[in-house]
C-alpha positions in Angstrom: 48.7 74.9 75.1 46.8 71.5 75.3 50.1 69.8 74.3 52.1 71.3 77.2 49.8 70.4 79.4 50.2 66.7 78.1 53.9 66.9 78.0 53.9 68.2 82.1 51.6 65.4 83.3 53.3 62.7 81.3 56.8 63.9 82.6 58.6 61.4 84.9 60.1 61.7 88.2 63.4 62.1 88.7 63.9 58.5 90.4 61.9 57.4 87.8 63.4 58.5 84.7 67.1 58.0 86.6 65.8 53.3 86.8 64.5 53.7 83.5 67.8 55.8 81.8 69.8 53.0 84.1 67.5 50.7 82.2 68.6 51.7 78.5 72.2 52.1 79.3 72.0 48.3 80.3 70.0 47.3 77.2 72.4 48.8 74.9 75.9 47.7 76.4 74.0 44.0 76.3 73.9 44.7 72.5 72.5 42.2 70.0 69.8 44.8 68.9 68.9 46.2 65.4 70.7 49.3 64.6 66.8 51.0 64.6 66.1 49.3 67.8 69.8 50.9 69.0 68.7 53.9 67.9 64.9 54.5 69.6 66.6 53.4 73.1 69.5 56.2 72.4 67.3 58.7 71.9 64.9 57.5 74.7 68.0 58.2 76.6 68.5 61.2 75.4 64.8 62.5 76.8 65.7 60.9 79.9 68.5 62.0 80.4 67.3 65.7 79.9 64.6 64.8 82.6 66.8 64.1 85.2 68.7 67.2 84.1 66.0 69.3 84.2 65.2 67.7 88.0 68.9 68.8 89.3 68.4 72.1 88.6 65.0 73.2 89.8 66.5 71.5 92.6 69.8 74.1 92.6 67.4 76.5 92.1 65.3 76.0 94.9 68.4 75.8 97.2 70.0 78.9 95.8 66.7 80.1 96.7 66.2 78.8 100.7 70.2 79.8 101.1 69.0 83.2 99.5 65.7 83.3 102.5 68.1 81.9 105.5 70.7 84.7 104.8 67.6 86.8 105.0 68.6 88.9 102.1 66.1 87.3 99.5 69.0 87.3 96.8 70.1 84.2 95.4 73.7 83.6 97.3 75.6 84.0 93.5 74.5 87.3 93.4 75.6 88.4 96.3 79.2 86.6 95.0 79.3 83.8 96.9 78.9 80.3 95.9 75.5 77.8 96.2 77.5 74.7 97.0 
C-alpha cells in the first residue's frame, strides 16, 4: 500500500512526462549511446508514454462526464449512442 502511494506521488504531470519523453526521443535519435544506455532510455520512454496515455484517458473521461452532466441525463454520451468527440 505504501508503495502504491509513493508511485502515485511520483507520477509526473502530463506536461513534465511529455517533455521528458521528447528529450528521451532526442537522445535516442542522436545515437552514440551504448546498448545498455539505449535500453535504459527506451524503458524510461515506455514508462513516460504510459503516464501520458493515462493522463489523456483521464482527461477524456472527464470530458465525457462533463458532457453527460451538460446533457442532463447523467449518463456518458456513448450510452446514449453518441460519439463523445
